[in-house]
Steps between C-alpha positions, in 0.01 A plus 500: 500500500639843416558748779177697532493873444441704813307818563353675800148623572479719805161664448163401634393337178138498389453179306174473310726497193724223630459298179658779297768532769590132454513554123730800552738296718510228239569736209762702687672239719415158359295206622678486835577814699532604860328800653568666833185642655602670823689217678326216314676313221265387224607267221255514210504182294331499159707220345302179457812282533555623856145443623537126551774513766314778681145365491600136545720558802360387839735759654321792333147486633481816709296788356631854522390774738235641262268215597511611862223750425271193494613359833234670711238317295662170396739472796730202435299314236651312208564814296710669769649218706841341443725234652362192674155655548465561126619148413253334738205714386591457134479119530154523653364749249647319199305191603191717527514554122460127432329424167194356674456820697535722193244286319234558762551877465396495132136521607578822691683647198206405278229645722676824589613570141142446384391768746771725356380445142142580602611818679657622177185450295357845575815667363541279192351747250810536282539865605563511874863507614549236770801524735575133546734513798227634728242261347713187537627576852182405696472179295854397590428598861188282513696207357796524738279559805292192429798278415733629772257545787197299395262796530293689245515877540338589165730796438361525147154573635593660833802730449427686825560208733748605773759236402480587130536872567784444749691288248455760226610786726801305628630409155448860385694647793785250467515552122533876550775453757699252295562751217697734726813345654538775761186361665638146534638616834219465751598805701483730196173352379339519844594866537410615149191280453354483847135476388579245230686290756199511736268399214734222398513354852122523533443318171757231583328447835165451322655238270681323784183482709307359204767236426532410870126444528500271194796301634333447836177388334672266253717349775191431710317350202800291396538358850133412512507343153809289571356381832170401341666328208744320729205343677309439177788366295725335761579214265619734228722698733675191632665453162673838527620522859861437401511809277726773635315789661650747258316323217162503673332703231626255234339222697172691497529543125537125452199437722292768328262255334398369841483815709261791522799728544719461193603645169167430336327693775705813445820526701655847506873572538417606853377149584824349380703742711288408801595134449871564448782474749863611523725277712189328630337823616188647338512853360362764733212724397750784452720280278201410287379859478838607360469250218132563430565876483789428262269289282254789493761759408682295236190328366284791393704799377752298297228297327303818437801656329553191284135476389461875439814521285402187306159646415665830406735322258223290347298815436787648301597182311187374323677214321619350829155562648332314214729198539442492874124537450486212252686279746269602784198422282639157420605408855224669700219424255255390765189637661546756772355259752773247426808554719842577357756241604872490566543312171317777313738761636803285423381471139502878451852485359495815287332704773782396731746636239305827497516531879871417509577759232300760694698408813825527306419856397322590823622276786275545803813529715740693273794505741619243751787523744725297724751587773834322536527415869853376442764536230362365174675438170347531154750426225805709588297753696503467880208664676568609858250430777190723502509565127154584367456298178231643272363306202268703274293221344326757282831579327638145500198370307551765230861410426534484118768234547228258610183650346490630145289817467486508880242778530250328269213289629557157342331216694643243256834538681359268764380219276663176611727475197640847574541474876743210464749751359436762767752559778335366819570824688407745224132485603443470874192713585443286810871514592692170512694277734417434865330839540276481194129572527344199669160590353594531134289203384207633700545844341528367144183291534314796649613738224405251227154463651434874526645600162344198328153588626534864395607386152211255478240771563656822370706650224771709667547843342793747509327787679646752742855630549804275474666370814763706683691247717581578860677275748376479857517154651344378177465635146214742452412774254445865589243519220340162576471188285221617271291300256150494358268199474239394247263210556570212262210378288 
């Protein structure tokens, strides 16, 4: 690796234009450069060849200090934790995304996306500009709340529920703070944004109280269900007593056909956490709340960004839209009363290419970071401890070395015959390695369901202003993700 160029930034940088800043660094200083920001050393890596040793390393799993603005809400959940705590939680949560569990969530995706499609009907006149980010968000929230916590909040129909409003206000306040590095320091933020800080704490308290109440209720119900089923199905349970306690939820999955409480009866991620143990000890309510809150944060805004940008791109690329529509018609050609299955979603091959190409151009998380807790070597470059490693996925996925015409929307790039030639780290919208997004299969199935249903019912039109990307914790647009809709005949 060549020695990176070095420059210093000593101002309180305002970063809504961080994507252009990354492009500037690349053009002026190359794909690897180091930046001093006050007393922090940042190494910005935009070279695909260097991503594998960074993202694959089990020694580089700590997130940088920027994520600390979320700690008051998410505490030490999977997104923010590191070390032995992260490893133990990661094992539990990875098992929670078992294929059988994802399959039982398809019904939730189907039902909630159908509600979404019906909500849009009043605006589908071919003239009205529809801002898709705000329209998709309550749908994604309904889906993640039902699958993560096992409760229906009907955010699509009841946007003024306290939990829904608290979540919206919290993400807005954190998004505003994240664009101004001077406010990463709590003391500065608390002094300069006293009222915002009070509002933030109040909204976080509302969300924590809601999650706590659900955990208590589900724990009580789970205990009752297991006790009743133990008595009712003693013979079945005897076959599984030798299973390690840390695989208890797997044992329940295998017994699902015999039990009232099982996958076919709608287990949420929360139920699986309630049945999990670390070193033989069950997770506390606080432990579980950290992870459920993390599910809620990561499972609604990121998916919303992915769906909104996909619909935006389809509106402006009618040829790709027509191909995706024809596939949807072929695969989902069934009555609306007939459920969509996992197999149906898996057969939407071209639509998956469309979503991947939208994520390449507009990754929901456009920058990721790591911190070297000890000396770390990449090629001939030695990173000292506490180096902030920044990987702008938005720029990496537009590298002309790996993608011809990188700014063009070409879903065919992701056809199977083309992906075999693609560098495995050139396209990593869900990150990669041990710290990749544990819910990426969940997210892809959810996005295919929502986009597929919109395509089935509506022609998507290029109405409204173009996007103007802005990076907060996720990729948004200052002008919105605007489209129009026209009812299909």
